[in-house]
C-alpha positions, -999 to +999 in steps of 0.1 A: +000+000+000+011+035-007+024+056+022+012+092+021+033+120+036+011+150+045+023+186+042-003+209+057-007+245+047-032+267+065-052+289+042-076+314+056-103+327+032-110+359+049-136+371+024-160+342+024-149+317+050-158+288+027-140+263+005-129+278-028-135+257-059-104+243-075-112+232-111-097+199-122-098+192-159-134+193-170-146+192-134-155+220-110-137+207-079-129+177-058-139+172-021-143+146+006-179+135+011-187+126+047-157+125+070-130+101+059-103+097+085-077+101+057-083+131+036-085+124-001-068+142-030-071+141-068-049+150-097-053+156-135-026+151-161-032+175-190-009+156-213-026+122-209-061+133-198-059+108-169-075+117-135-061+101-103-085+099-074-077+087-039-099+059-026-105+070+010-133+066+035-155+039+049-180+032+021-202+044-007-236+033+005-228-004+013-253-012+041-250+024+052-272+055+054-242+078+047-213+079+024-176+086+031-153+089+000-135+113-023-153+129-052-143+148-083-175+165-095-191+190-118-225+207-112-249+202-141-285+206-151-307+189-176-300+156-193-264+144-197-240+115-198-206+108-182-183+081-195-149+069-183-127+039-178-119+034-141-086+015-134-077+004-099-040+009-091-043-010-058-065-039-047-085-016-023-120-002-025-142+009-053-141+036-079-164+047-107-190+072-119-215+089-096-245+111-098-257+127-066-281+155-055-256+173-033-225+169-011-244+158+021-232+124+031-268+110+031-276+125-003-296+105-029-273+091-055-267+065-082-232+051-089-216+024-110-184+013-094-155-011-100-137-031-072-099-031-071-092-067-078-076-061-112-048-042-096-034-075-082-042-096-113-076-108-101-112-100-111-130-068-105-167-067-099-191-041-112-211-025-083-243-006-091-250+013-059-279+037-051-299+056-025-331+071-038-342+091-008-321+115+013-312+098+045-328+066+033-317+030+028-293+018+001-287-010-023-253-023-034-254-050-061-221-069-057-223-098-081-238-082-112-209-086-136-173-097-132-162-093-168-140-062-171-153-034-193-138-010-218-157+018-201-186+027-179-214+052-189-240+069-167-268+087-184-292+110-165-325+115-185-352+131-164-354+110-132-341+079-150-304+070-146-292+044-171-260+025-162-240+010-191-209-010-196-188-013-228-173-047-235-151-048-266-166-016-277-202-028-275-226-008-253-248-028-229-274-015-205-267-029-170-297-015-153-319+016-148-327+033-115-351+061-109-348+089-082-361+124-078-334+150-088-336+188-086-313+208-108-284+214-104-269+180-095-234+168-090-218+143-114-183+129-114-157+104-104-159+087-070-135+065-051-139+048-017-114+026+002-144+008+018-123+009+049-118+042+068-082+034+078-071+024+043-060+043+013-062+033-024-059+049-058-080+048-090-071+062-124-098+073-148-091+074-186-111+087-215-133+108-193-161+127-212-192+145-202-219+149-229-249+172-227-280+154-240-306+175-259-339+169-241-349+173-204-384+170-190-393+177-154-423+181-131-430+205-103-457+197-077-468+228-056-467+211-022-444+187-003-472+171+017-499+145+010-534+157+018-560+132+006-587+148-015-568+181-019-567+199-052-532+209-065-531+240-087-511+239-109-488+210-115-462+220-141-443+199-166-415+217-185-398+203-216-365+219-224-343+215-254-307+228-252-298+260-271-295+257-308-312+223-311-347+210-319-363+178-306-395+159-310-410+138-282-441+124-266-446+129-229-470+105-213-482+118-179-496+091-157-513+107-127-518+091-093-544+064-090-579+076-080-570+112-089-586+134-114-568+159-138-585+189-152-578+223-169-549+208-189-531+236-209-500+237-230-478+265-245-469+243-275-477+209-290-509+189-287-525+172-258-547+140-258-563+126-227-567+088-225-595+067-210-574+057-180-569+094-170-534+097-183-526+121-212-501+123-240-483+156-248-469+155-284-441+180-292-428+182-327-395+201-335-395+218-302-368+244-296-363+262-263-389+254-238-426+243-236-448+241-205-478+219-196-500+228-166-529+210-151-549+209-119-552+176-099-577+165-073-560+137-052-577+105-042-582+092-007-548+075-003-517+079+020-493+085-009-496+098-044-472+086-072-467+102-106-454+076-131-451+099-162-425+092-188-411+106-220-392+094-251-357+108-256-352+092-290-332+062-277-353+050-248-391+053-250-395+051-212-376+078-192-393+090-160-401+127-159-376+145-138-382+165-105-411+157-082-429+124-084-441+115-049-463+130-021-453+132+007-419+141-007-402+129+025-419+097+036-413+082+071-420+049+089-454+054+105-468+023+122-505+027+132-518+024+167-545-001+159-540-035+143-548-041+106-582-057+103-580-086+078-608-088+053-623-123+052-631-120+015-604-099+000-566-096+004-556-071+030-526-050+020-502-034+045-476-009+034-440-016+043-435+019+059-463+010+083-440-015+100-425-010+135-387-013+134-369-027+165-339-006+155-339+023+131-307+011+115-322-023+105-345-010+077-344+021+055-369+037+031-364+041-006-387+057-032-393+045-067-422+053-091-420+017-104-432+004-070-470+004-063-472+033-038-438+048-045-423+039-011-404+007-002-384-006+028-350-021+023-330-045+046-298-028+058-280-059+072-281-097+073-292-104+109-324-123+116-326-104+149-332-072+128-369-072+128-399-051+116-433-061+128-470-056+120-501-063+141-531-078+124-566-088+136-579-121+122-617-123+119-621-160+123-601-192+128-585-206+097-555-211+074-540-178+062-513-170+037-491-140+030-477-125-001-458-093-009-444-070-036-407-075-033-374-069-051-340-085-048-308-074-066-287-106-069-278-137-050-267-118-020-300-098-015-328-122-023-342-134+010-359-125+042-369-144+074-406-144+082-426-155+112-460-151+128-465-146+166-429-159+173-398-141+159-383-160+130-360-188+139-333-175+115-328-209+098-343-227+068-377-230+086-382-193+084-362-184+053-383-168+025-365-167-008-375-138-032-364-129-067-331-115-078-343-098-109-337-061-099-375-055-104-405-056-082-426-088-083-455-103-063-444-134-044-459-158-018-442-160+015-426-194+015-400-214+035-372-237+026-375-265+052-401-279+049-404-266+013-438-248+013-448-222-013-471-206-003-464-212+034-497-217+054-503-203+089-530-217+112-543-186+130-571-182+155-595-152+156-579-122+173-546-103+172-514-117+158-479-103+152-462-105+118-424-105+119-403-096+089-366-101+096-334-095+076-314-123+061-295-104+035-290-066+030-305-051-001-338-070-002-368-047-007-405-049+002-432-025-010-462-040+007-473-072+025-508-088+021-527-114+040-554-137+027-572-169+034-573-178-003-542-196-016-557-194-052-554-156-054-539-146-087-510-125-074-504-104-105-540-092-103-537-076-069-538-038-070-532-021-037-560+005-044-587-017-060-619-025-041-628-057-060-611-083-082-622-105-110-605-137-120-610-159-151-605-196-149-601-218-180-604-255-179-582-274-205-566-244-220-549-264-248-570-267-280-558-290-308-559-272-341-581-288-367-599-310-342-636-309-334-637-291-301-662-296-273-672-263-258-646-250-233-659-239-199-649-204-187-655-192-152-654-156-141-652-151-104-660-116-089-648-108-053-654-076-034-638-061-003-657-052+029-681-024+028-681-014-009-711-009-032-717-038-056-732-018-085-709-030-112-706-043-148-682-069-163-672-067-199-657-099-212-644-106-247-634-141-259-604-144-283-607-138-320-617-171-336-638-183-306-675-178-300-693-176-266-724-195-258-744-212-229-740-183-205-749-192-169-751-161-147-759-164-110-793-154-096-799-117-095-776-109-124-779-109-162-754-117-189-757-113-227-736-119-258-733-087-278-733-084-316-695-080-316-691-113-297-683-097-263-703-105-231-718-079-208-725-092-172-746-068-151-739-073-114-760-044-100-784-067-081-756-087-063-754-085-025-729-113-020-692-107-018-684-134-044-704-146-075-695-166-106-704-165-143-699-196-164-699-198-201-685-218-230-665-211-261-662-229-294-630-228-315-631-217-351-594-210-358-565-230-372-537-205-363-513-219-337-505-200-305-522-183-277-555-166-282-561-139-256-592-130-237-598-094-225-621-082-198-626-056-172-648-046-142-662-012-135-676-004-100-695+029-099-671+057-110-639+038-103-614+033-131-618-001-149-601-031-132-586-055-157-596-092-155-570-113-138-563-151-138-561-171-169-557-150-201-554-174-230-565-205-249-536-222-266-543-235-301-517-263-304-503-288-329-520-322-321-498-346-301-474-363-324-465-392-300-431-378-294-419-374-258-399-345-243-382-344-208-378-311-191-354-309-162-362-279-139-364-269-103-400-263-091-389-243-061-371-217-082-384-182-082-391-178-119-414-207-127-431-188-155-401-192-178-400-230-175-438-230-178-435-211-211-411-236-225-434-265-216-463-247-233-441-239-263-430-274-269-465-287-266-480-260-288-456-258-317-441-293-317-469-314-304-447-329-277-459-347-247-438-329-221-427-347-189-414-324-161-388-335-136-374-317-106-337-319-101-343-320-063-367-349-067-398-330-056-425-357-048-442-366-081-414-351-102-385-374-093-357-375-118-357-405-142-330-432-139-320-425-176-334-407-207-349-438-223-380-428-243-371-391-246-371-378-281-358-345-267-345-335-233-343-298-223-322-287-193-335-255-177-313-228-161-332-233-129-316-267-122-287-274-098-259-286-121-244-311-097-277-330-094-276-337-132-239-345-133-245-372-106-272-388-128-247-392-156-271-383-184-241-373-205-239-410-217-275-410-231-283-413-268-313-389-263-308-354-279-302-329-251-306-291-254-288-275-225-298-241-211-277-243-179-244-228-188-225-244-159-232-278-175-217-270-209-183-283-200-197-316-187-215-323-219-183-317-238-164-341-215-142-314-198-158-308-164-149-276-145-132-261-176-144-231-195-181-228-187-200-200-169-222-170-175-218-134-186-244-108-195-258-095-228-288-094-252-271-104-284-251-132-300-229-132-331-237-157-358-204-171-372-217-202-390-248-200-412-243-232-431-254-255-403-292-265-405-299-246-373-285-213-385-288-218-423-298-187-441-293-163-411-271-134-418-236-136-403-231-110-375-248-098-344-283-110-337-305-095-309-319-125-290-334-110-258-353-078-252-329-068-224-295-077-210-296-110-192-272-137-180-260-158-209-244-192-206-211-198-224-185-224-233-150-208-236-125-223-261-147-252-272-127-284-279-123-300-313-155-318-323-178-290-311-194-270-339-197-233-328-227-215-344-227-183-324-203-165-301-204-136-277-201-104-299-165-095-303-153-126-284-147-154-309-135-178-282-167-177-262-195-200-277-231-190-269-246-216-293-228-248-301-236-283-314-220-316-306-233-341-332-240-377-323-208-397-330-185-366-328-152-372-311-148-346-283-119-348-259-111-383-271-147-395-263-174-404-289-205-384-282-234-409-277-260-384-287-267-349-301-259-321-277-269-285-283-256-258-259-278-226-258-273-193-241-305-194-220-287-191-186-311-165-172-343-178-156-362-150-175-345-158-208-373-176-227-400-151-219-376-123-229-368-136-263-370-113-293-387-126-325-352-135-337-345-154-305-378-173-308-370-183-343-335-195-333-349-216-304-374-231-328-346-241-351-328-256-322-357-277-310-366-287-346-330-299-353-329-319-321-362-336-331-353-341-367-381-319-379-385-286-397-389-255-377-425-241-373-431-208-390-462-194-374-446-184-342-449-146-343-479-146-320-463-167-293-448-141-270-453-139-233-434-106-231-442-071-244 
């Protein structure tokens, strides 16, 4: 480690008594943020353009409410980008790019940092780190990417901050975070030793700051949330930098249950949508344009604005400035317990929890969450607890679910208990997602494996305990219900009723004479709401409805356009059901989607939840497919989509097996009888290695990158995962890729983990590689009978890139086509062509 010799000079600034700015290269100044025990310094070499920044201080936001580091910064306004290559000169701390509101140690900020491992010849890890609320909690993602980058890039566009890496010159979006920022902000180069008694050093090469042309921001004329209040006016300003013109569409999404009025613009055109939002279209704007409107708030505890705009590269950028009331939320546990509705899920906001210690959980804000406010775990101790008190109306079995977010494998779990604090072991462990986005998830446990986890509760008061297990796990809200069949994705924290569709036998063989298919629509209401309501239900194109069976006191009719109107005005019960049948009249493969909504009084329409599609499928061919998966994994939808796809487009009878031998899904002794075996990324690799399926003659398509080396007979050599959304086709003469253009092909709609095989051995045919890295195979084929590592391959093996557990449902049309080619080649068939309708993603 370097030894620093300090020479102190006392300088008195008699005129101002404050620190005088000392410009450094393109930056305004450099300062210590917080109170590092070792003061930091920075230097700029005009000849090389290299900045040197000391890594000092305890941390940048890692499990902390405050930051302590050295910062080279520039004050800026509007939209902009900063780009640089950080280079650690010592194996200490983290350094990278930072955007923060101000110089306070607890300021909101977003950073993309690099650890110092490269300095000693090891690996460096990319750390996205952020705090979205002044004085609030933080997240530090410490295993997002280990591949070193050519550069980092941070773009501030409105309230959206996009973090990018460049690998071999290719720009890849790492993630986007959203936080409220008021101009001016500070942007620059940050370095922390992550140890207050240590000292490190980072160099930054190729540092540039670019002013982006368009900025859109919102001003709300209050800091407080007063339910029912009218705000006059709310202002949205669109600014284009001097000398430029820009066209954009601003989509303003107002808070739920609020009403906008008196919308006026100084330029452009405004169009109000049926859901209360409105679109502001600006063509060839120069200078500034302003939109104003009045808003009457609903009867809620928070109000969240989710408006976005298009900057020409990304359609969704959140409008800058204010987005939340109250602007400074706090933990506020109520005095009385939450009364659980016997008919409807009861939702409790995370900020309504009681913290045993204020340092255990922090608040964050994000317009992508349901009510804009979330709580985040600040350590990994199961004794760090937040509790909620509920009142159960009657004895019974109850279940809990929540809107949660994990960042990666080190922030994807809590501990959970009822009436007794969590044990802190596998019996109380609740695993959540690690997808960097909010999702609804049942409270579960590992041992015994229960998902959802049931709780036998008597009538009366009970205590709910949420305990930390890993820092960085977030929760928006928690809900309790006595119905384990609730469709989680249908739950809206503000809705007063829900409507679910249930479809029996959703697979329809194309060309077959179909018996009518029974559809059930279930309508549930919360306590104490009026039941005057109407359901509008529309079967898919190519299907006709008949034999409507509405319950007593209601009427249902088929309209001339084929839709159904169900009038519920006479209902007094909390739950009623409509049944009807549909008949198929289509021969087009793929999902056929229903649509439906519910209107109660003057409330906004509530979309139908539950089952959404009938699948028109190729008739069963008699061929068998084995799918190896893990049923306890978080992202079951991806594996479910693969099952449905193989059944729909290839007519396969799919047999599902759980690598952990879940009862009823125990792994087979061998692959006898399988015309195709698919290995999901959700499996534990060692479980399959132990079964020795490598010796089978059955064709195997492998989506678990950590098994690629085993299938090529070189265990523990050259396999793993990186991140990306593209592959590079290098061979277009093989039947799988025949006719595809050589070069880069977009395969997923966003950057995901991709499984690879490095330096494939002789006998493996590589069809596609990581862009710019010809030694890293992302799609490869090992033909039956090929000699690989002096072993004759007993069967066809295809290694695919689908390492991420969201990969299949994120495929682009090109990705779907390529997967169909893979499956078809493994089955000895031609690839289906009518697949453009089969997308489970937007």
